[in-house]
N, C-alpha and C positions, 0 to 999 in steps of 0.2 A: 559362624556368621560374623561379619565385620560390623563394627559400630557405624551407624549412619549419622550424618549431620543434616540439619535442616531446621524446620520450625520446631519449636519446643512442644512436642505432643503432650508431655506430662502436664505442662502448665495449662494448655488449652483444654485438656480433658477435665482436669479438676475444675476449671472455671465454668465450663458449660454444663457439666453435671450438676454443679451447685445451683446455677441459675435456672436450669430446667426444674430442679426440685423445688426451689423457692417459688417459682411461678406455677407449679402444679400442672406442667404441660401434659403429663401423661395420666392425670387423674381422670377417671370416668365418673361423672356425677350420677347419683342414684336415680335422677329423673331423666336420664338419657333415654331416648326413644329408639329401641331396637338397634343398639350399637353394633358395628361390625366386630364380631367376637373372634379374636385371633389368639391361638393357644398352642404353646409347645408342651409336650408331655413333661410333667414336673419331674425333677430329678430325685433319685435316691441320695440321701445326705452322706456321701462319702467323705466330704470335707474339701475336696479339690475338684475344680472344673478340669475336664480334659477336652481335647480338640473336638470330640464328638458332641459334647455339650455346646461348645462355641458355635459349631456349624448349625446345630438344631436351632439354637436361640437367636442366632444371627438371621436365619431365614424368617422366623416369625417376626423379629423386630423390624427387619427391612420392610416386610409386607405391611405391618401395623403402621409404620411411619408413612408409607406410601398412601394408605387409605386415609390417614389423618390429614395429609396434605391435600387429598382430594375432597376434603370437606366432610368426611364421615366422622361421626363419633365412634371411638374405638375402645373396646374392652380388651386389654392386654395384660393379664395378671400373671403372678408367679407364686408358687408355693413349694412345699417340700414333702416328698414321699418318705416319711421319716421313721416309720416302724420297720421292723424286720430283724432277722437273726444276725446279719453281719454286724449291726451296731451292738448287739448283745455280746457277740464274740469279741469285738474290738474293745468293749468296755472291760471285759474280763482280762484281756491281754494287757490293757493299760491301767489296770487296778483302779477303775472308776465305775460309775454306773451308766447304763445306757442313756438315761435322760440327759445327764450332763455332757456325755460324749456327743450325743446327737445335737444338742443345742449349740455346742461349740462348733460343730461341723457346719451347721446352718449359718452361723455368724460369719465363718470364713467364706463360705460359698456366696452368701449375699454380697459381701464386700467385693468378691471377684466379679460377680455379675454387674455390680454397679460400676466397677472399673472398666468393664466392656462398653458402658454407655447404653445398656439395654433399657428401653423406655417402658418399664413396667409401672403399673399403678401399685406401688408398694403398700398402700393403705388396704389393699385387698389380700395381702399375704396370708397364707394359711400354712399350718404344719399339722400333719395327721397324727402326730404323737401327743398333741395337746388335748387335755380333757374337753376343751371347748369344741374340738372337732370330733373326737372319737365317741363322745356321748351320742352323737347322731348316727354313728355306725350302729350303736346299741339300740337306739330308737327305731332305726330302719329294720334291724333284725326283728324287733318285736312286732312291727307292722307286717313284715313278711310272715312271721309266725301266725299272727291272727288271720292272715289271708290263706293259711294252709300251705304256704310255700317253704316251710321249714320242717325238717324231719331229723330225728335222731335214730340211728340204727347201727347195728354191728355191721362192719364192712371190712373186707380185705383191702388194705390201703398200701400205698407206697411209703416205705419207711426208710429214711436216711439214718444209718447208725452213727454217722459222724455228727450231723446236725441234731440228731435225736428228736426228729419231728416228722410229721406226715407231709407228703408232697402231693399236689394235684397231678393228674396224668400229664398235664401240659408242662409240668416242672421236671419231668423225667426225660432226659435228652439222649437221642441217638440209639443205635442198635445195641450198644453196650449197657443201656438203661442206667445212666449216671445222673446224680443229683445236679441240678442246674447251677447250684451255688458252689459246691466243693468237689464235684466230679467223683464222688464216692459211689460205688455200685449200690443200687437201691434194692432193698429187700421187700418182701410182702409180709404184712402182719394183719391180724384181725383186731380191730379196735372199735369201740363205740364212738361214733362221729356225728357231728352236726352237718347237715346238708341243706343247701338251697336248691329248690326244685327247678333248675333251669330247663330240664327236659320238657316241662309243661309248655315252654315257649319255643321248643325246637322248630315247630312248623313255621312260626312267624319269623324266627331268627334266620331261617334258611330262605324263605320266600322273599323277605324284605331286602335281601342282598341285591336282588335284581333292580331295585329302585335307587340304589346308592351309586348314581352315575358319577359322583365326585370322588369315588374311591378307586384306587388302582385295581385293575382286574386281578392281579396276582393275589392281593390281599383278600378280595372277595372269594376267590377260588380256595384259598387256604382255609377260610372259615367254612365254606361248603364242605370241604374234605373233612374238617374236624367234626362238624355236625353230622356228616355221614348219613344223609337221608337215603334209606333203602326201601322202596315200595316192594311188597311181596305178599305173602299169605301165611296165616297160621293154620295148622291142622294137627290132629292127634293120632299118635301111634299107640296101640294098646300093648303094654308090657305085662306078661303073666305075673300074677300075684301083686302087681302094683297099680294096675288100671291104666287109664289113658294118660299119656304124657305129651304135652304140647311142644311143637317145634315151630320155628319160623324159617321160611325159605323164600328166597327171591326167585327160585326156579322150580315152581311146582310142576311145570311142564316136564321135568326130568324124573318124576316120581316113579315111573316104571323102571328106572335104573337104580333104585335104592338097593344096595347089597349089604349094608350094615347100618346100625344105629349107634350113636355115641353120646355119652353123658360126660359132663364136666366132673372133675374130681370133687368139686364142692357141691354137686347136686345132691339132694336129699337121698335119692336112691343109692348113689355111689357111697354116701356116708353110711347108709344102712348096710350095704353089702360089705363095707370095710370092717364092720363089727363081726361078720360071719365068715368072710373069705380072706385067708391070709395073703393070697396073691394080690387081691384088690387093696387090702390094707397097706401092704408094702409099696405098691405103686402109688397110692394116694399120698402116703406120708413120706416116702423116701425117694421115689423115682420121678414122679411127675415134674416136668419143667415147662410151664406155660410159655416161657420166654425163649425156649430152645429152638434151634433151626430145624430140627427133625421131629415130626409128630410121633409121639409114643402113646402106647395104650396097653390095656390088659383085657383079654376076653373074659366075659362073665358066663355064667350058666343060663342067663336069661335070653329070651328072644322077644322081638317086637313085631307086631303085625302091621303090614302095610295096609292102610285104610282103602286103597284103590284096588290092589291086586289080591289082597288076602294072604300074600306070601309072608312067611316068618323069616326074619333076618337076625343074625347074632347081635347082641348088645355088648358094646365095649365101654370101658371107662378110658377116656382119651384126654391128654393134656392140652391139645390144641382147641378143645372146647372150653370156653370160659363161662364161669357162673354168672358174671354180670353182663354178658353179651347175649342178646336174644333171650332164650328161655333156659340156657344151660344144657340144651339137648339139641341134637341135629340128626337129620336123615342123611346118610352117607351115599353120595352119588359119584363114585370114582371115575366114571366115564366122562364126566362133564364138570369136574371141579378139581383144580390142580392140587389143593391141599388134601382132599379126600383121596385123590389118585395116589399121592405119595404114601398115605397111611395104608391104603389097600395093598400096595406093592409090598410094604414092610410086613404086613400081617397075613399075606397070602389070601386076600379076599377077592372074590370075583369082580371083574370090571366089565360092565355091559353097556354098549352104546345104545342110546335111545333118541338121539338127536342127530340129524344129518344136515349137511350144508344145503341151503335153499338156493342152489344155483340154477342155471338154465336147464339142467337135466331133470330138475325136480318140478316140471310143470304139472298142470292138473292131470293130464292123461297119464304121465309117468307115475304120478303118485297113486292113481287109481289102479294102475297095473302092477304096483309094487316095485316099479323100476327106479329105485332111488339108491344112489351109491352111499353105502354106510361107511362112516369113517373108521379107521383103525385107531382104537384108543388104548391099545396095549402098551404103547410107549409114553403117550401123553394124552391128557384130557382134551376133548373138543369143547371149548367153553363159550362158543358163540351161539346166538339164536339160530334156528333153522327150521327143519321139518321133523315132526315126530316119527320115529320108527320103533319097531318092537314094543309098541305101546297100545296094543289091543285096538279098541274102537276109536282111539284118538290118533292112530297112525295116519300120516298124511297131512295132519293139521299143522299150520304155522305155529311157532312157539307162542307168540302173543295171543293168538286166538285160543290156543290150548290152555294157557294159564287162566284166561277168563272162564272157559268152559269148566275146567276142573274145580275152580273155587265154587262154582254154582252146583256142580254135581256131587262133590265129596261132602258127606255129612260132617258137620262141625268145622269145616274150613271157612275162613273169612279173610277178606282183604285186610292187610295190615301194613303200616309203615313203621319201620324200625330205624333207630338212629345210633350212630357211633357215640354221640354225645352222652355223657353221664352227668348225673346231678353233681353240683359243685360242692365238694367237701371243703368246708371252711375251718375245721378244727385244726389247731396247731398246738403242739405241746412245748410251748416256749413262753418266755416272759414278755418280750418287747412287742406287744401287739394289743389290740382292743380286747379287753375281757368280755367274754360272752355273758350277757346279762340273764343268767339262769341260776336258780337255786334248786338243788336236788334234795327232795324231802322223802324220808322213808314212807310216809303216809300218803302224800299228795303227788309224788313223782316229780318230774321237772316242772318248775314254776317260774314264770317270768318275774324279774325284778320290777316292782312298781315303777311307772314312768317318773313319778316325783322323786324317786331315789337315784335316778340316773344323773350323772354318769357313775358307773361302777369303776372307781379309779384303781389303777395298779398299786399294789402295795410296794413298800421299799424293796429294792432289788437285793436278793441274797444269791451270790454266785454258787451254783451247784450244778451237778450233772442232771440230765433229764429236764423236767419242767420246774423252774425255780418257784413258780407261784404255788405249786402243790406243797412246797416246803414251808410256806408262811401260814402257820396254824391259825393266827388271829384273823387272817383273811378268809381262810377256808371255812372256819366254824362260824355259823350264823343261825338265824331263825327263819322258818318258813313264812313267807308273806301271807299265806292262806290260813294255815292252822296255828302258827306261832310256835310249833315244835322245833326241836333241834334239827338243823339241816346243814348241808355243805354247799358252798358256792362251786359253780363250774370253774375249773382251773385251766381249761383250754382257752387260748386266745384266737382271734379271727385271722384268717389268711389276709395278708396285706393287700391282696387284690380287691378286698372289700373297700379299703380306703380309697383306692383309685377308681372304683367303679362309679363314683358320683361326685368326685371332688370338683369337677368343672361346674357343678351347680352351686357349690358353696361360694364360689367367687362372686356370684351375683349379689350376695348379701352375707359377707363373712362374719358380721357381728350379730347376726340373728340369734336370739336367745330363746325364742318360743317355737322354733321350727328349724329344720336343717337348712332351709333356704326360703326366700320370699317367693311364693308360688306365682303371684301375678307378675313379678319382675322376671322370673325364669321363663314364664310363658312368652314374655315380650322379647327377651334377650337371646333365648336359645332358639335353634341349636347352634353349636360352635360353627362359625363360617369357615375357618381354616384351622386344621389341626395337624400338627407336625410332630413326628416321632419316629423311632426306629422300627424296622420291619420285624424285629424280635418280639414286638408286642402285637403282631397281627392276629394272634388267636386269643391268648388269655385276656389281656387288658381290654382289648376292643370288644371281644365277645361278651365279657362280663358287664362292661359298661352299657352295651346295647340291651342286655337282659334286664339290668336294674332300671334303665330308662323306661322300658316297656312296662315293668311292674309298677313304677311310679305313675305312669299314665293310667294304668288300670285302677290305681288307688286314688284317682282324681287329684293327683299332686303335680301333674304336668300335662300340657296339651300335646307335646311332641313325643313321638315314639322312637325316634333315632337321635342320638346325641351329637353326631358330627356330620355336617353336610359334605365337606370337602376334606380329604385326607391326603397328606403327603408323607411318604415314608422315605426319609433322607438316607442317602448312602453313607458309607463309612469313610473316615479319613485314614488313609493307609500310609505306611512307610515301607518303601521298596516292595510294594505289592502285598504286604501283610497288614492286618489290623494293628493299629497302635495299641500298645499296652505296656504297663510297667513291668509285667512279668517277662516280656520279650525284650525289654530294654530299648525299645524303639519309639518310646513316647516323646512327644514334644510338649513342653509346658506352655500353656497359653499365657501364663504370667511372665515368662521369659520373653515371649514375643511382644507382649504389651509394653514391657519395660524397655526393650530395645527399639521397637519400631512404632509402638502406639497401638491403641485399640482399633483405630480406623484401618490401619494396614492389615491387621489380623482379619478384620471383618471383610475388607475388600478382597483380599486374596482368597479367603474361604468361599466367598460367593462367586468369584470370577473363575474359579478352578474347574467347575463342572456344574451341570444341572443338579438341582437338589436331590433327585432320586438316584444319582450315579455316585459310585465310589470314586475317589481320586487320591493320587499320591501326593503327599506333602512334598513341597519343593522350596528349599532355601532361596533359590534363584527367583522363584515366583513371588516370594515374600518381598525380596529386595526390589523386584520390578514394581510391585504394587506401591511400595514406599516411595520409590523414585518418581512414579507417576504423580502421586499426591504432592510431592515437593515441586515438581516442574509446573504443575497446574497452579499451585499456590503462588509461585513466582510470576506466572503469567497474569494472575489477578492483581497481585501487588504492584506490578509494573504498569498497569493500565492507568492512563491519565486521560480523562474525557476531554480535557482542554487541548491535548496534543493530537487527539484522534479527529483530524479535520478532513478526512477523506470523503469523497462523494458517494452517493448511493448509485454506483455504477454496476456494470454487469458482474464484476467480481463480488461486490457486496450483495447483489441479488442472489448469486450462487450460494454464498455463505448463509444468507437468510433462509433460502429454501432448504439447505442442509440442516439448519437449526430445527426447522419445522419437521423435516423427515426424521431426524433423530428423536425428537420429542414423541412423535407418533409411534415410532418403532419401539422405543424404550417403554412407553406407556403400555403397549400391548404385552411386552415381555414381563413387566412388573405384575400385570393382571394375572398372568399364568405362572408366576414365580420362576420364570426362566431368567434369573438375575444375571447369569453369565453373559447372555447375549445383550441384555440391557446395559451392562457395564462395558461391553465391547463397543456398543453404539456410543456411549458417553465418552469413552476414551478417544474414539475416532473423531468426535466433534471437537474435543480439546486439542487434538493434533491439528485439525483443520484451522482452528482459530490461531494457533501458533504460526502456521504457514501463512495465513492471511496477514498477520502482523508483519511477518518477515518479507512478504511480497510487496506490500504497498502500505501507505498510510491508511489505517482502517477507518471505515465510517463509524463514528462514535456510537450511534444508536444501535446499529447492527452488531457491533463487536460487544458492547455491553450486554445486549440481550443474549448473545451467545454465552458469555461468561455466566450470566445469571441462570441460564438454562442448565449449564453443566453443574453449577453449584446445587441447583434444586434436584437434578437427577442423581447426584451423588449423595444428597442428604439422607436418604434411607439407609445407605450403605456405609458411608463415612460421615457420621453426623457431627462429630466435633470439629473437624477441619472445615466442613461445610458451614457451620455456624460462624466460625472465625472469618471465612472468606465472604460470607453474607454481610457481615458487619464491615468488612473491608470495602465492599461495594456500596456502603452507605444505605443499605436496605433497611426497612423498618421491621421491628419485631424479630421473632425467631424464625429461621428458615424452616424449623420443624413444624411451624404453624402457617407457613406461607402457602398460598395456593399452588397447586401442581401446575407446571407449564402446559400450555396448549398451543397447537399449531395455529398460525395466523392465516394459512391458506390451505387449499385442498392438496394433499400430498399422497393421495391413494395410489398414484402411479410411481411412488418413490423407488420401488424396487426395479422397475424397468429403467427409470432414469439412471440410477446408480449402475445397473448392469451395462447400460449403453456407454456411460462415461468410462467405467473401468475396462470394458472390452476395447474401447477405442484407445485408451492409454496403453493397454497391453499390446495391441496391434502395432502402435507406433514403436514401442520398445523392440518388438520382434523385428520390424523392418530395419530399424537402426542397427540392431545386432547382426542380422543376417547379411545386410548390405555393407556392413563395416563402415558406416557413416560416423566419423569421429566427432564432427562439429556441425550438425545440421543448422542451416540458416533459416529455412522456411518450411513450415508444415501446412499442407492444405488438407482439410477434412471436408468431404462432400457427402451430403445426405442423399438418400435414395429418392427417386422421383415418386410422385403421388401414385402413379399407376402400379408400381411394384407393391406399395402398401395395400392397395385395393386387391391385388392378386393374392397377397398373403392372407388377407381376411377371408376371401372366397375359399381358399384352400383349407383354412382352419375350420370354417363352418360347414364345409361340404361333407356329405355322407356318400357321395358317388365313388364307385371303385376307381375311376380315373378322373382326376380333377382338371386335367388340361382342357377338356371340352368345356367345362363350366367357366374356366378362366377366360378362354378364347371367345366365349359367348358375350363378354363385355366389349362393347364397340370400341371404347377408347383403348382398352388393353390390346385388342386385336389389331388396332392401327399401328402398334409398335412392331408388327411383323415378326421377323426371326428372333428379335430380342425377347419378345413376349413368349414365343414358343419355347425358347431355350430356358427362360426363367420358369415357365410353367412346368417343364420337365424336371427342373431342380426341385421345385416344390413337391411334385409327385414323388420323387425319390426320397425326399426328406420328411414326408408328411407326418410320420410317427413322432417326430421330434420338434415339430413346428410350435412356436409360442408366439403370442400376440406381441406386437411392437407398438411403440409410441406413434402417434400421427406424425406426418412429415414435418409440420411446423413445430410440433413439440420437440421432435428430435433436433431440429435446427436450433431452437431456443436453448435447449439443455446443453448442447455441445458448445454453443457460443458462450454461455455463462461459465462453462467449465474450461474454456480454452486457456485460462491463466495457469491452470495446473500443468498443462503441457509446456507453456512458455517458461514456467518456473523450473520444471524438470529438465528441459533440454536447452534452455537459454536460446530459444529460437522464436521467430515470428510465426504466429499461428493464425490461420485464416479458416473460418468455417463458412462453407458455401452451400447454397441450395443447388439441386441438380440442374435447374434451368440456367444457372449462372456459371456453370463449370463446363469444361471441355466434354465433348461427347464420350471420349475414352474413359475419363474418370467417372462421369455420371453413369455410364453403362456398367461399371464395376460395383457401384454402390448398391447395398441391399438394406432393407429395413433392419435396424438394430446393428448393422455392420457397415458403417460408412466407408467410402473409398478414401484412400490416403496417398498423398504424394509428398515426398520429402526431398528437398533440395539442399 
C-alpha cells in the first residue's frame, strides 16, 4: 500500500474521540425508557483486534449511530469474554498468570476499539473474569440447582487430551471429531460431571424458533437440527432372563420387519453379558467404535420377543447404538433403515420388506386384493412412508394411520418425543473459569456454598498439568456449610458459555451488587433489538442464551422468554478467497489500516464491500478508493463558499434537490435493514452529483449546502470522525453524532422509476451517438410518449384477460389512434410478462427536463425535452412510456 496524503486523520480522530467522551455522547442513562439495544457479540480477549472484529463492531456501531440520530435512546455496550483455556495456556507460555495476561489483553483491545471510534458506553463495560461478574454465574447456578435444573452424574464425555478438559458435543468438530480449540482428536471418558437440564426446555426451544422472524432461516434450521425433535413411540421387547427392555422408534409402522435387536455397549445388559461372555467383553472393551463409519457388533445368546408378532429375534451388542441416545436399545428393521441395513448385511441377518410405495397402483381396491408392488430391499433400504405389507392385519394401511393404530393396540406402547439435544455439561477441568460453588461433604454429599459466601474466588494460579485448582490444597480443603465437618471444594470450573449465556443482561446494570441485574430495567430494556455476530455461534452460544433466558423468566426474574429480537450473522473477511488468519499468513492488521488511512477509511471500506451477511475479499484498491472518496468529499465541503453560490433555484437545482430527497429516502431504508453497502453507494452517488453540479453551473446556495449536509449526515454512522470535522466546517451546531437524521422534503416514492427513466434515456443517447458515429452532436431532442400510450400500458398491466388487445382497443380514445394503437397493443401483448408501471406523462416530462443538464454536460450539446403533442408525428410515434424517442443532430 502506498502512503496517502490528505486531511490529517490521526489528528481529527483523537480530537473527536476526546470530545465525544467528554460530552458523554454515547452514555445511556439509567432512566432511559426502553432504549434501542444494539449489541455485537463480545470478543474473546486475544489481545488483538482482527478484521472480523472490525467488521462485526462497525456494523453495530453504524446502526447504533443511525438510531441515535433518529432520536432514539440507544444502549450500545461492550465487554470481554475473558475466561477460557487459551488464556491459561498463553499465561503458561509467557511465564505469567491468566489474570494478568487477560487484563493486559483487555487493555490493548479497548485501546484499539477506541481508536476505531466505536461509540460504546464504556461505563457499562464488563469482564467475565472479574469476581464482580462471575459471582453471578455462581448465584445463577445455585438458583438453577434449587429449581431442579442441575444434576451431577457419571457420564461418558468428550475429552481433549491436549487441553486436558471436557468438551461439549458442540465443541467437537467435523467427521474427524477434533477439539474446536486445538484440533486434537477427541477421546471418550467417563467422569462425574455437572449438567444443566436444558432438555427440559427442548420443546419450547424448538417450537419458539418459528416466532423468531428476525433471525436468519439458516440459523433457526441449525438450531432445529441440533435440538433434533423426533416424534415417535416407546414400546417394550422382552429379553429372556432380563425382562422388558424399552426402545424408542420413529417408525413403529415397520415393527413387522424387525429381524434383530441391538443394545449399546454401555447398556446395563451389555455390561452384565461382558462379565460372562468373552466375545462380548472383547467387543465392548476393545472393538466397539461408536465413531466408526461401519456399524459393528457381536451376537449374544439372547433373543428378544417382538410384542406385536411374538417372533423371537437375535440380540446383538452393536457400536452404532449409543447409551445416551434414546434408551440405548433399538429394534432393527434393515428393510427400512439404512444403518440397520448395513449392519444386517455385515451380520448375515434377514432383511424383510414391510412397507411399499403408496403410488397410484396402491389404491384401495389394489390393497384389498393384495395387488401392491413390494420393493426390493436386498440392496438398499426403502426409507419412505408408504403402505404396510407383510404386516398381518395391518397390511394395506398407510404408514401414518398404522403408527397411530399400533400405539393404541400394543400393550405398553406410548407416543413419545425424543431429542438429539443432550443436557448441557458445564464441568471443565481447568483453572481459568468460574469455580462451581459446591462443597463435597462425606456426610452430607454435595452442598451449595451459602449465598453470603459468594463469590468463591479463584486461588492463585499454579502452573501444572491437568486441573491446576485441584493442586491448591488450601483451596480444596474446607468445611461443610451444613454439618461443619471436613469437606472438599469442587475443583471443576464452569464452561465459558455460561458466562456468555446472560452477559447481555448484565449491561443494563453492570454495577448491581445485590442481584445479577436490575430486573425492572431488564424488563424495560430487553430483548436486544439488533444482535450481530458470527455464524459459528449459531448453535452453542445462541441456544444456551435462549435456554437461560427462559429459565430466568420461569424464576420470575425476566418478562421476556427470548433474548434477541433480530439477529445478523456477519460474513467473513477473506484474503484471496480464504479466511484471514495469522496461521495462514494472510491477515491484515486493522491497526496498520488505521495508521495509514484512518479509522473512517477502514470502516467505510468494510461496510461498502458487501452486505453484512456475505463474505468479501479484502482489497487494497478498495481501501484506497474509500480513502480517496473521503478526501474528495472533504475538499468539496471545504471549498464551499455560501457567498459565492449565487445560482438560482432553476430546473438544475430542482433536479439536485429531488436527488437529495431520493438519496435520503433510499439510504434511510438501507440503514434500517443494515444494508450499508447500498446506503453508501447512494451517498457516494449524491456526492458525485454535487460535484458535477458545482462544475456545471454556479450552484444555488441553499440547495448545494443542503446536499452537503445530507451527505455528511449519511456518512456520520460510517465515517464519524471526518463527518464531525466537516459538520463543523459547515458551521453546524453541536455534534453531527447527535444531529437529527435527514428527511426528504417532498414525496419521492417514485424515485426508482424517475432514476430508471433518466439513466435509460442517457444510455439510449450514448448508444445512438456510438452506433451512428456522431462525433460532436449539436442538438438532442427527447420526446415523451403520448398520454394514450400510458393508459394502454396501465390497462395491459392490470388486465387478466388472455389477450389484452381487445381491452386496450375498448378504450375510445386509444381506438381513435387506429393502426398505431393496434400495433402498440400487439407489442404490449407480446411483452406483457415483463411490463412494469411507468411515470405519468407529465411526470416523465418534468423529470427529463430537470435532468437535461446531465446530457448537456456529457455531450456538450443543446438538449430539448418535448411533449408528444409538440413533436413531429414521426418522433411522437416512436416514444413509449419509460423510453422516450430521441433525435440527435
